[in-house]
VEXVEXLO-883247 format. One line per field, with one value per residue (C-alpha): residue in one letter; chain; x, y, z; residue number from 1. Coordinates in nm, 2 decimals, padded with zeros to 4 digits, always signed. Example, Ala and Ser with C-alpha at 12.3 -4.5 7.8 and 13.67 -1.06 7.14 Angstrom:
type <- [A S]
mol <- [A A]
xx <- [+01.23 +01.37]
yy <- [-00.45 -00.11]
zz <- [+00.78 +00.71]
seq <- [1 2]
END
This chain:
type <- [M L T V G D K F P L F E L T A C V D L D P E K A F A Q I D H K S Y E G K W K V Y F A W P K D S E]
mol <- [A A A A A A A A A A A A A A A A A A A A A A A A A A A A A A A A A A A A A A A A A A A A A A A A]
xx <- [+30.87 +30.74 +30.85 +30.74 +30.73 +30.72 +30.44 +30.18 +30.18 +29.88 +29.63 +29.28 +29.14 +28.83 +28.81 +28.59 +28.42 +28.11 +27.98 +27.65 +27.69 +27.49 +27.75 +28.06 +28.28 +28.36 +28.61 +28.85 +29.16 +29.43 +29.18 +28.92 +28.91 +29.15 +29.27 +29.17 +29.39 +29.38 +29.51 +29.56 +29.58 +29.67 +29.68 +29.84 +29.75 +29.38 +29.37 +29.49]
yy <- [+22.97 +23.13 +23.47 +23.73 +23.57 +23.21 +23.00 +22.88 +22.50 +22.29 +22.22 +22.11 +22.20 +22.29 +22.67 +22.91 +23.11 +23.27 +23.41 +23.22 +22.89 +22.70 +22.81 +22.87 +22.59 +22.48 +22.26 +22.48 +22.40 +22.57 +22.65 +22.82 +23.19 +23.17 +23.52 +23.68 +23.80 +23.56 +23.56 +23.22 +23.18 +22.85 +22.74 +22.40 +22.31 +22.35 +22.01 +21.81]
zz <- [+30.27 +29.95 +29.85 +29.59 +29.25 +29.37 +29.23 +29.49 +29.52 +29.39 +29.67 +29.77 +30.10 +30.31 +30.34 +30.54 +30.27 +30.42 +30.75 +30.72 +30.92 +30.65 +30.38 +30.59 +30.45 +30.10 +29.92 +29.71 +29.51 +29.31 +29.03 +29.25 +29.20 +28.91 +28.79 +29.13 +29.41 +29.71 +30.07 +30.24 +30.62 +30.79 +31.15 +31.14 +31.50 +31.42 +31.25 +31.56]
seq <- [1 2 3 4 5 6 7 8 9 10 11 12 13 14 15 16 17 18 19 20 21 22 23 24 25 26 27 28 29 30 31 32 33 34 35 36 37 38 39 40 41 42 43 44 45 46 47 48]
END
């Protein structure tokens, strides 16, 4: 588990980025939104 001050690991994933069904999903990685605050949620069982 990461705690305050820990560096987030490098990653590449499909993210839900919009409410419009045509633009809902996009590929993002650790460089996306650089310099901005981010919140990541994950539900591991969703990929099964």
